[in-house]
DRENDO-1510 file (C-alpha; in Angstrom, 1 decimal, always signed):
<recs>
REC; n; res; u; v; w
REC; 1; MET; -56.2; +149.7; +54.3 .
REC; 2; PRO; -59.9; +150.0; +55.3 .
REC; 3; ASP; -62.4; +148.7; +52.7 .
REC; 4; ALA; -63.9; +151.8; +51.0 .
REC; 5; LYS; -66.6; +149.8; +49.2 .
REC; 6; LYS; -67.7; +148.3; +52.5 .
REC; 7; MET; -67.7; +151.7; +54.1 .
REC; 8; LEU; -70.0; +153.1; +51.4 .
REC; 9; ALA; -72.3; +150.1; +51.7 .
REC; 10; ASP; -72.6; +150.7; +55.4 .
REC; 11; LEU; -73.2; +154.4; +54.8 .
REC; 12; ARG; -76.0; +153.6; +52.3 .
REC; 13; GLU; -77.6; +151.2; +54.8 .
REC; 14; ILE; -78.0; +154.1; +57.2 .
REC; 15; THR; -79.2; +156.6; +54.6 .
REC; 16; ALA; -81.8; +154.1; +53.5 .
REC; 17; ILE; -83.6; +154.3; +56.9 .
REC; 18; SER; -83.9; +158.1; +56.7 .
REC; 19; ALA; -84.6; +158.4; +53.0 .
REC; 20; THR; -87.4; +160.8; +52.1 .
REC; 21; LYS; -89.0; +161.6; +48.7 .
REC; 22; GLU; -86.2; +164.1; +48.0 .
REC; 23; GLY; -83.2; +163.4; +50.2 .
REC; 24; ASN; -82.4; +162.4; +53.8 .
REC; 25; THR; -83.9; +163.7; +57.0 .
REC; 26; ARG; -82.3; +162.3; +60.1 .
REC; 27; PHE; -82.6; +164.7; +63.0 .
REC; 28; SER; -80.8; +164.1; +66.3 .
REC; 29; TYR; -83.1; +162.4; +68.9 .
REC; 30; SER; -85.5; +161.1; +66.2 .
REC; 31; GLU; -86.4; +157.5; +65.6 .
REC; 32; GLU; -84.2; +157.6; +62.4 .
REC; 33; ASP; -81.3; +158.8; +64.6 .
REC; 34; ARG; -81.9; +156.0; +67.1 .
REC; 35; LYS; -81.9; +153.4; +64.4 .
REC; 36; ALA; -78.8; +154.8; +62.7 .
REC; 37; LYS; -76.9; +154.7; +66.0 .
REC; 38; GLN; -78.1; +151.2; +66.7 .
REC; 39; ILE; -76.8; +150.0; +63.3 .
REC; 40; LEU; -73.4; +151.7; +63.7 .
REC; 41; MET; -73.0; +150.5; +67.3 .
REC; 42; GLY; -73.9; +146.9; +66.2 .
REC; 43; LYS; -71.1; +147.0; +63.6 .
REC; 44; LEU; -68.6; +148.4; +66.0 .
REC; 45; GLU; -69.4; +145.9; +68.7 .
REC; 46; ALA; -69.3; +143.0; +66.2 .
REC; 47; ALA; -65.7; +144.2; +65.3 .
REC; 48; GLY; -64.7; +143.9; +69.0 .
REC; 49; LEU; -65.0; +147.5; +70.0 .
REC; 50; THR; -66.5; +149.0; +73.1 .
REC; 51; THR; -69.3; +151.6; +72.6 .
REC; 52; ARG; -71.3; +154.0; +74.7 .
REC; 53; LEU; -73.7; +156.9; +74.4 .
REC; 54; ASP; -73.3; +159.8; +76.8 .
REC; 55; GLY; -76.0; +161.9; +78.5 .
REC; 56; VAL; -76.8; +164.0; +75.4 .
REC; 57; GLY; -76.4; +161.3; +72.7 .
REC; 58; ASN; -72.8; +161.6; +71.7 .
REC; 59; LEU; -71.5; +158.2; +70.6 .
REC; 60; PHE; -68.1; +156.9; +71.5 .
REC; 61; ALA; -66.2; +153.8; +70.5 .
REC; 62; TYR; -62.9; +152.5; +71.8 .
REC; 63; ARG; -60.6; +149.5; +71.3 .
REC; 64; PRO; -60.7; +147.2; +74.3 .
REC; 65; GLY; -58.9; +148.5; +77.4 .
REC; 66; GLU; -58.4; +152.0; +76.0 .
REC; 67; GLU; -61.7; +153.6; +77.2 .
REC; 68; ASP; -60.0; +155.8; +79.9 .
REC; 69; LYS; -56.8; +156.6; +78.0 .
REC; 70; ARG; -55.8; +159.9; +76.4 .
REC; 71; ALA; -56.6; +159.3; +72.7 .
REC; 72; LEU; -56.6; +160.7; +69.2 .
REC; 73; TYR; -60.3; +161.1; +68.5 .
REC; 74; ILE; -61.7; +160.8; +65.0 .
REC; 75; GLY; -65.2; +161.2; +63.7 .
REC; 76; SER; -68.0; +163.7; +62.7 .
REC; 77; HIS; -71.8; +163.7; +63.0 .
REC; 78; MET; -74.8; +161.7; +61.7 .
REC; 79; ASP; -77.7; +164.2; +61.8 .
REC; 80; THR; -78.9; +166.1; +58.7 .
REC; 81; VAL; -80.7; +169.2; +57.7 .
REC; 82; PRO; -84.3; +168.7; +56.4 .
REC; 83; GLU; -84.1; +166.9; +53.0 .
REC; 84; GLY; -80.3; +166.8; +53.2 .
REC; 85; GLY; -77.8; +164.8; +51.2 .
REC; 86; PRO; -76.1; +161.5; +51.9 .
REC; 87; TYR; -72.5; +162.6; +52.8 .
REC; 88; ASP; -72.7; +165.6; +55.1 .
REC; 89; GLY; -71.3; +164.4; +58.4 .
REC; 90; LEU; -72.1; +160.7; +57.7 .
REC; 91; LEU; -69.0; +160.3; +55.5 .
REC; 92; GLY; -66.7; +161.4; +58.2 .
REC; 93; THR; -68.4; +159.2; +60.8 .
REC; 94; MET; -68.4; +156.1; +58.7 .
REC; 95; ALA; -64.8; +156.6; +57.6 .
REC; 96; ALA; -63.7; +157.0; +61.2 .
REC; 97; ALA; -65.6; +153.9; +62.2 .
REC; 98; HIS; -64.1; +151.8; +59.5 .
REC; 99; ILE; -60.6; +153.0; +60.3 .
REC; 100; LEU; -61.1; +152.0; +64.0 .
REC; 101; MET; -62.6; +148.7; +63.0 .
REC; 102; HIS; -59.7; +148.1; +60.6 .
REC; 103; LEU; -57.1; +148.8; +63.3 .
REC; 104; GLU; -58.7; +146.3; +65.6 .
REC; 105; LYS; -59.3; +143.7; +63.0 .
REC; 106; GLU; -55.6; +143.8; +61.9 .
REC; 107; LYS; -54.4; +144.2; +65.5 .
REC; 108; ILE; -52.4; +147.3; +64.5 .
REC; 109; GLU; -51.0; +148.8; +67.7 .
REC; 110; THR; -50.6; +152.6; +67.8 .
REC; 111; GLU; -48.4; +154.8; +70.1 .
REC; 112; ILE; -51.5; +156.9; +70.9 .
REC; 113; PRO; -54.9; +155.1; +71.3 .
REC; 114; VAL; -57.4; +156.0; +68.6 .
REC; 115; ALA; -61.1; +156.5; +69.5 .
REC; 116; LEU; -64.3; +157.4; +67.7 .
REC; 117; ILE; -66.7; +160.2; +68.5 .
REC; 118; VAL; -70.0; +160.9; +66.7 .
REC; 119; PHE; -71.3; +164.2; +67.8 .
REC; 120; ALA; -75.1; +164.8; +68.4 .
REC; 121; GLU; -77.1; +167.7; +67.0 .
REC; 122; GLU; -74.3; +169.3; +64.8 .
REC; 123; GLU; -76.8; +170.8; +62.4 .
REC; 124; GLY; -79.2; +172.2; +65.0 .
REC; 125; SER; -82.1; +170.8; +63.1 .
REC; 126; ALA; -83.8; +169.2; +66.1 .
REC; 127; PHE; -84.0; +172.3; +68.3 .
REC; 128; GLY; -81.7; +175.0; +66.9 .
REC; 129; GLY; -78.7; +174.2; +69.0 .
REC; 130; ALA; -76.0; +173.9; +66.3 .
REC; 131; LEU; -72.8; +172.0; +67.3 .
REC; 132; PHE; -74.6; +171.1; +70.6 .
REC; 133; GLY; -72.9; +167.8; +71.2 .
REC; 134; SER; -69.4; +169.1; +70.6 .
REC; 135; ARG; -70.1; +172.3; +72.6 .
REC; 136; ILE; -71.2; +170.1; +75.6 .
REC; 137; VAL; -68.3; +167.6; +75.6 .
REC; 138; THR; -65.8; +170.5; +75.3 .
REC; 139; GLY; -67.4; +172.5; +78.1 .
REC; 140; ALA; -68.3; +175.3; +75.8 .
REC; 141; ALA; -72.1; +175.1; +76.6 .
REC; 142; GLU; -74.2; +174.4; +79.6 .
REC; 143; LEU; -77.0; +171.8; +79.9 .
REC; 144; THR; -79.3; +174.7; +80.9 .
REC; 145; GLU; -79.4; +175.5; +77.2 .
REC; 146; LEU; -81.8; +172.6; +76.9 .
REC; 147; ASP; -84.3; +174.6; +79.0 .
REC; 148; ARG; -84.2; +177.6; +76.7 .
REC; 149; LEU; -84.5; +175.9; +73.3 .
REC; 150; TYR; -87.6; +174.3; +71.7 .
REC; 151; THR; -88.5; +172.3; +68.6 .
REC; 152; LYS; -90.7; +173.8; +65.9 .
REC; 153; GLU; -93.6; +171.8; +67.5 .
REC; 154; GLY; -93.0; +173.5; +70.9 .
REC; 155; VAL; -91.3; +170.6; +72.7 .
REC; 156; SER; -88.5; +171.7; +75.0 .
REC; 157; ALA; -85.0; +170.5; +74.0 .
REC; 158; ARG; -84.6; +168.8; +77.4 .
REC; 159; GLU; -87.8; +166.8; +77.0 .
REC; 160; LEU; -86.7; +165.8; +73.4 .
REC; 161; VAL; -83.3; +164.6; +74.7 .
REC; 162; THR; -84.7; +162.7; +77.7 .
REC; 163; ARG; -87.6; +161.2; +75.7 .
REC; 164; ALA; -84.9; +159.8; +73.4 .
REC; 165; GLY; -83.4; +157.9; +76.4 .
REC; 166; TYR; -80.6; +160.2; +77.4 .
REC; 167; SER; -80.2; +161.6; +81.0 .
REC; 168; ALA; -79.1; +165.2; +80.1 .
REC; 169; ASN; -77.0; +165.1; +83.3 .
REC; 170; TRP; -73.4; +166.0; +83.6 .
REC; 171; GLU; -72.8; +162.8; +85.5 .
REC; 172; ASP; -73.2; +160.9; +82.2 .
REC; 173; ILE; -70.9; +163.2; +80.2 .
REC; 174; MET; -67.1; +162.9; +79.9 .
REC; 175; LEU; -65.6; +166.2; +79.1 .
REC; 176; LEU; -63.0; +166.0; +76.3 .
REC; 177; THR; -60.3; +168.1; +77.9 .
REC; 178; PRO; -56.6; +168.3; +76.8 .
REC; 179; GLU; -55.9; +165.7; +79.5 .
REC; 180; ARG; -58.1; +163.2; +77.6 .
REC; 181; VAL; -57.6; +164.3; +74.0 .
REC; 182; ALA; -54.3; +164.1; +72.1 .
REC; 183; GLY; -55.8; +165.3; +68.9 .
REC; 184; PHE; -58.8; +165.2; +66.6 .
REC; 185; ILE; -59.3; +164.6; +62.9 .
REC; 186; GLU; -62.4; +165.0; +60.9 .
REC; 187; LEU; -63.1; +164.0; +57.3 .
REC; 188; HIS; -66.0; +166.0; +55.6 .
REC; 189; ILE; -67.3; +167.0; +52.2 .
REC; 190; GLU; -66.3; +170.5; +51.3 .
REC; 191; GLN; -69.9; +171.8; +51.0 .
REC; 192; GLY; -68.5; +174.4; +48.6 .
REC; 193; GLY; -67.3; +174.4; +45.0 .
REC; 194; VAL; -63.6; +175.3; +45.3 .
REC; 195; LEU; -62.1; +171.7; +45.1 .
REC; 196; ASP; -64.4; +170.8; +42.3 .
REC; 197; ALA; -63.6; +174.0; +40.3 .
REC; 198; GLU; -59.8; +173.6; +40.9 .
REC; 199; ASP; -60.0; +169.8; +40.1 .
REC; 200; LYS; -58.3; +168.8; +43.4 .
REC; 201; THR; -59.1; +165.7; +45.3 .
REC; 202; ILE; -58.2; +166.6; +48.9 .
REC; 203; GLY; -58.6; +169.9; +50.7 .
REC; 204; VAL; -56.3; +170.5; +53.7 .
REC; 205; VAL; -58.4; +172.8; +55.9 .
REC; 206; SER; -56.3; +175.7; +57.2 .
REC; 207; SER; -59.0; +177.5; +59.3 .
REC; 208; ILE; -62.7; +177.5; +60.1 .
REC; 209; VAL; -64.6; +180.8; +59.7 .
REC; 210; GLY; -65.9; +182.9; +62.5 .
REC; 211; ILE; -69.6; +183.6; +62.3 .
REC; 212; ARG; -72.0; +186.4; +63.5 .
REC; 213; GLN; -75.7; +185.8; +63.0 .
REC; 214; MET; -78.2; +188.5; +63.9 .
REC; 215; GLU; -81.8; +189.4; +63.4 .
REC; 216; VAL; -82.8; +193.0; +62.6 .
REC; 217; ILE; -86.3; +194.2; +63.5 .
REC; 218; LEU; -87.5; +197.4; +61.9 .
REC; 219; THR; -90.7; +199.0; +63.1 .
REC; 220; GLY; -92.5; +201.7; +61.0 .
REC; 221; VAL; -96.1; +202.8; +60.4 .
REC; 222; SER; -98.5; +200.6; +58.4 .
REC; 223; ASN; -100.7; +202.5; +56.0 .
REC; 224; HIS; -102.5; +202.5; +52.6 .
REC; 225; ALA; -100.1; +201.9; +49.7 .
REC; 226; GLY; -102.1; +204.1; +47.4 .
REC; 227; THR; -103.1; +207.1; +49.5 .
REC; 228; THR; -99.9; +207.7; +51.5 .
REC; 229; PRO; -97.4; +210.0; +49.6 .
REC; 230; MET; -93.8; +208.8; +49.6 .
REC; 231; HIS; -92.6; +211.8; +51.7 .
REC; 232; MET; -95.2; +211.0; +54.4 .
REC; 233; ARG; -94.2; +207.3; +54.9 .
REC; 234; ASN; -92.3; +205.6; +57.7 .
REC; 235; ASP; -91.6; +202.5; +55.6 .
REC; 236; PRO; -89.4; +199.8; +57.1 .
REC; 237; MET; -89.2; +197.9; +53.8 .
REC; 238; VAL; -87.5; +200.8; +52.1 .
REC; 239; ALA; -85.1; +201.0; +55.0 .
REC; 240; ALA; -84.4; +197.3; +54.8 .
REC; 241; ALA; -83.8; +197.4; +51.1 .
REC; 242; HIS; -81.0; +200.1; +51.6 .
REC; 243; MET; -79.5; +198.1; +54.5 .
REC; 244; ILE; -79.5; +194.8; +52.7 .
REC; 245; THR; -77.8; +196.3; +49.6 .
REC; 246; GLU; -75.1; +197.9; +51.7 .
REC; 247; ILE; -74.5; +194.8; +53.8 .
REC; 248; GLY; -74.1; +192.8; +50.6 .
REC; 249; ALA; -71.3; +195.1; +49.6 .
REC; 250; LEU; -69.3; +194.8; +52.8 .
REC; 251; PRO; -67.2; +191.6; +51.9 .
REC; 252; LYS; -65.7; +193.3; +48.8 .
REC; 253; LYS; -65.1; +196.5; +50.8 .
REC; 254; LEU; -63.5; +194.9; +53.9 .
REC; 255; GLY; -62.4; +191.3; +53.2 .
REC; 256; ASP; -61.2; +188.9; +50.5 .
REC; 257; LYS; -62.6; +186.1; +48.4 .
REC; 258; HIS; -63.5; +184.1; +51.5 .
REC; 259; THR; -65.4; +186.9; +53.2 .
REC; 260; VAL; -69.2; +186.6; +52.9 .
REC; 261; ALA; -72.4; +188.3; +54.0 .
REC; 262; THR; -75.9; +186.8; +53.6 .
REC; 263; VAL; -79.4; +188.0; +54.3 .
REC; 264; GLY; -81.1; +184.6; +54.3 .
REC; 265; ARG; -84.6; +185.4; +55.6 .
REC; 266; VAL; -86.9; +188.5; +55.2 .
REC; 267; GLN; -90.3; +188.8; +56.7 .
REC; 268; THR; -92.8; +191.6; +56.3 .
REC; 269; PHE; -95.9; +192.3; +58.5 .
REC; 270; PRO; -98.8; +192.4; +57.9 .
REC; 271; GLY; -97.8; +191.2; +54.4 .
REC; 272; GLY; -100.5; +192.7; +52.2 .
REC; 273; ALA; -99.6; +193.6; +48.6 .
REC; 274; ASN; -101.3; +197.0; +49.0 .
REC; 275; VAL; -100.2; +197.8; +52.6 .
REC; 276; ILE; -97.1; +199.6; +53.7 .
REC; 277; PRO; -95.5; +197.2; +56.2 .
REC; 278; SER; -95.6; +198.0; +59.9 .
REC; 279; GLU; -92.6; +195.7; +60.6 .
REC; 280; VAL; -89.8; +194.1; +58.7 .
REC; 281; ARG; -87.5; +191.4; +60.1 .
REC; 282; PHE; -84.4; +190.1; +58.3 .
REC; 283; THR; -81.4; +187.9; +59.3 .
REC; 284; VAL; -77.8; +188.7; +58.7 .
REC; 285; ASP; -75.0; +186.1; +58.5 .
REC; 286; ILE; -71.4; +187.4; +58.2 .
REC; 287; ARG; -68.3; +185.1; +58.0 .
REC; 288; ASP; -64.6; +185.5; +57.8 .
REC; 289; VAL; -61.4; +183.7; +58.9 .
REC; 290; ASN; -59.9; +186.8; +60.3 .
REC; 291; ALA; -61.3; +188.0; +63.6 .
REC; 292; PRO; -60.5; +191.8; +63.1 .
REC; 293; VAL; -62.3; +191.7; +59.7 .
REC; 294; LEU; -65.3; +189.9; +61.3 .
REC; 295; GLN; -65.4; +192.5; +64.1 .
REC; 296; GLU; -65.3; +195.4; +61.7 .
REC; 297; MET; -68.1; +193.9; +59.5 .
REC; 298; GLU; -70.2; +193.5; +62.6 .
REC; 299; LYS; -69.7; +197.2; +63.6 .
REC; 300; GLN; -70.5; +198.3; +60.0 .
REC; 301; VAL; -73.7; +196.3; +59.9 .
REC; 302; GLU; -74.8; +198.0; +63.1 .
REC; 303; ALA; -73.9; +201.4; +61.6 .
REC; 304; ILE; -75.7; +200.7; +58.3 .
REC; 305; VAL; -78.8; +199.7; +60.2 .
REC; 306; ASP; -78.8; +202.8; +62.4 .
REC; 307; THR; -78.2; +205.1; +59.5 .
REC; 308; HIS; -81.0; +203.9; +57.3 .
REC; 309; ALA; -83.4; +203.5; +60.2 .
REC; 310; LYS; -83.0; +207.2; +61.1 .
REC; 311; ALA; -83.2; +208.3; +57.4 .
REC; 312; ASN; -86.5; +206.5; +56.9 .
REC; 313; GLY; -88.1; +207.3; +60.3 .
REC; 314; VAL; -88.3; +203.8; +61.6 .
REC; 315; GLN; -87.2; +202.1; +64.8 .
REC; 316; ALA; -84.5; +199.5; +64.7 .
REC; 317; LYS; -83.6; +196.6; +67.1 .
REC; 318; ARG; -80.9; +194.0; +66.7 .
REC; 319; HIS; -80.1; +190.9; +68.5 .
REC; 320; LEU; -77.3; +188.4; +68.0 .
REC; 321; PHE; -78.4; +184.7; +67.9 .
REC; 322; GLY; -75.3; +183.0; +66.7 .
REC; 323; SER; -71.6; +183.7; +67.3 .
REC; 324; ALA; -68.4; +181.8; +66.8 .
REC; 325; GLU; -64.8; +183.0; +66.6 .
REC; 326; PRO; -62.5; +182.0; +63.7 .
REC; 327; VAL; -60.3; +179.0; +64.4 .
REC; 328; HIS; -56.9; +178.3; +62.8 .
REC; 329; LEU; -56.2; +174.6; +62.7 .
REC; 330; ASP; -52.9; +173.0; +63.9 .
REC; 331; GLU; -50.1; +173.3; +61.4 .
REC; 332; LYS; -48.6; +169.9; +62.2 .
REC; 333; MET; -51.9; +168.3; +61.5 .
REC; 334; GLN; -52.1; +170.2; +58.2 .
REC; 335; GLN; -48.7; +168.9; +57.2 .
REC; 336; ALA; -49.6; +165.4; +58.2 .
REC; 337; ILE; -52.6; +165.6; +55.9 .
REC; 338; ARG; -50.5; +167.0; +53.0 .
REC; 339; ASP; -47.9; +164.3; +53.5 .
REC; 340; ALA; -50.7; +161.6; +53.5 .
REC; 341; ALA; -52.2; +163.0; +50.3 .
REC; 342; ASP; -48.8; +163.0; +48.6 .
REC; 343; GLU; -48.1; +159.5; +49.8 .
REC; 344; ALA; -51.5; +158.4; +48.4 .
REC; 345; GLY; -50.7; +160.1; +45.1 .
REC; 346; VAL; -53.7; +162.4; +45.0 .
REC; 347; THR; -53.9; +166.1; +44.3 .
REC; 348; ARG; -54.5; +168.6; +47.2 .
REC; 349; MET; -54.8; +172.2; +48.1 .
REC; 350; ASP; -55.1; +174.3; +51.3 .
REC; 351; LEU; -58.3; +176.2; +51.9 .
REC; 352; PRO; -60.4; +177.6; +54.7 .
REC; 353; SER; -63.8; +176.2; +55.7 .
REC; 354; GLY; -66.7; +178.5; +55.1 .
REC; 355; ALA; -69.0; +176.3; +57.2 .
REC; 356; GLY; -68.9; +175.7; +60.9 .
REC; 357; HIS; -67.9; +172.2; +62.1 .
REC; 358; ASP; -67.5; +170.2; +65.3 .
REC; 359; ALA; -63.7; +170.4; +64.6 .
REC; 360; GLU; -63.8; +174.1; +65.6 .
REC; 361; LEU; -64.7; +173.2; +69.2 .
REC; 362; MET; -62.2; +170.3; +69.3 .
REC; 363; ALA; -59.5; +172.7; +68.1 .
REC; 364; LEU; -59.8; +174.6; +71.4 .
REC; 365; GLN; -58.9; +171.5; +73.3 .
REC; 366; ALA; -56.3; +169.7; +71.2 .
REC; 367; PRO; -54.4; +169.8; +67.9 .
REC; 368; THR; -57.0; +169.4; +65.2 .
REC; 369; GLY; -57.0; +168.6; +61.5 .
REC; 370; MET; -59.7; +168.5; +58.9 .
REC; 371; ILE; -59.8; +166.9; +55.5 .
REC; 372; PHE; -62.2; +167.9; +52.7 .
REC; 373; VAL; -63.2; +166.0; +49.6 .
REC; 374; PRO; -65.0; +167.7; +46.7 .
REC; 375; SER; -68.7; +168.5; +46.5 .
REC; 376; ILE; -69.8; +168.2; +42.9 .
REC; 377; GLY; -70.9; +171.7; +41.8 .
REC; 378; GLY; -70.4; +173.0; +45.3 .
REC; 379; VAL; -73.9; +171.6; +46.3 .
REC; 380; SER; -74.6; +170.6; +49.9 .
REC; 381; HIS; -77.5; +170.8; +52.4 .
REC; 382; SER; -79.5; +169.5; +49.4 .
REC; 383; PRO; -80.9; +166.2; +48.0 .
REC; 384; TYR; -78.6; +166.9; +45.1 .
REC; 385; GLU; -75.4; +166.8; +47.2 .
REC; 386; ASP; -72.9; +164.4; +45.7 .
REC; 387; THR; -69.2; +163.4; +45.6 .
REC; 388; LYS; -67.4; +161.2; +43.1 .
REC; 389; GLU; -66.9; +157.7; +44.4 .
REC; 390; ALA; -63.2; +157.9; +43.6 .
REC; 391; ASP; -63.0; +161.0; +45.8 .
REC; 392; LEU; -64.8; +159.3; +48.6 .
REC; 393; HIS; -62.3; +156.4; +48.4 .
REC; 394; ALA; -59.4; +158.9; +48.4 .
REC; 395; GLY; -60.8; +160.7; +51.5 .
REC; 396; LEU; -60.8; +157.5; +53.5 .
REC; 397; ASP; -57.3; +156.6; +52.2 .
REC; 398; VAL; -55.9; +160.0; +53.2 .
REC; 399; MET; -57.6; +160.0; +56.5 .
REC; 400; TYR; -56.3; +156.5; +57.4 .
REC; 401; ARG; -52.8; +157.5; +56.4 .
REC; 402; THR; -53.1; +160.7; +58.5 .
REC; 403; VAL; -54.3; +158.8; +61.5 .
REC; 404; LYS; -51.4; +156.4; +61.3 .
REC; 405; ARG; -49.0; +159.4; +61.1 .
REC; 406; ILE; -50.5; +161.1; +64.1 .
REC; 407; ALA; -51.2; +158.1; +66.3 .
REC; 408; GLY; -47.9; +156.4; +65.4 .
REC; 409; VAL; -47.8; +152.7; +64.5 .
REC; 410; LYS; -45.8; +150.5; +66.8 .
REC; 411; ALA; -43.1; +148.4; +65.0 .
</recs>
């Protein structure tokens, strides 16, 4: 069994290099990211494994002689949100690395080779390209995306990637097609409060939500707040208030307890306390595991915007800036995780993932499984993100048992 205490010690060595006053900030293509990958690659190579970085910074590790074989891939990501917690992504990466190192150390032969992948730019914190590394290696994105995206400082994504030492060329990227990938397993913290509330140790992920993210731009007429009667206004803020209220009611109307709608950002212009706004912008994020529900929610958001824009005499524009379809994970993988949890003697439950993950891209290429461990209080993307150490140990244990079930151990 891989050493859970050693895994956590190695994890904390990496978090130490990206620690901030509040939490951890380790963006892809940053100096912290470079140091973290150097540390991990050093440990993998010292264990006798072969490592490489591809043209966009995805990290791979293989047992000797298995670099070109069809394999069961395991892993996650290392990048964080600003002031993030210690376990988001990094737990799955370190667990997978220690499983691979343990297989090599103990000379455990498997029917299917096992390989590690650490995806670059999962969070999108560097230049807004969430799941970028997994979208590239699965062929779901083009490298020309690097020419359209920029950092907050105005640096092009291509310049950021090449400045970090990667070619950003297809010649240096190995696509993970079904011919190369026998399966994929990812361990991750839940990032929600279900497992913690239900007092379960392991979550068997059944599906990953589909997402629609859009920005709504409302244009009215700016005027004096005191001298403009209410019936003479073209006020985009009043229209936005009606829209936001109705959008917030859509999940209860159309979905179930896993359906969500969020308005996460609202901006008013010019922003004076005594000025009727000329423009209001707000974002809408809707999620569901069922494609028909997601599609209907999207249609109703559009109808709500059009109705209240007309009623308040303002112009409305919408543009979609994020979209992903729901993904249902492989049933055999789910059963292997259930069996592994039962064998380990820990409690479990099935649940969908409300957050996007690299696993959703891998699931389009090969049978994919995902294992959750609890987030205390449901807190994540926060310096206060935490998981009980016993649950971290259990996550590694269940993942290792699952890997052996899927890869098959030679007698």
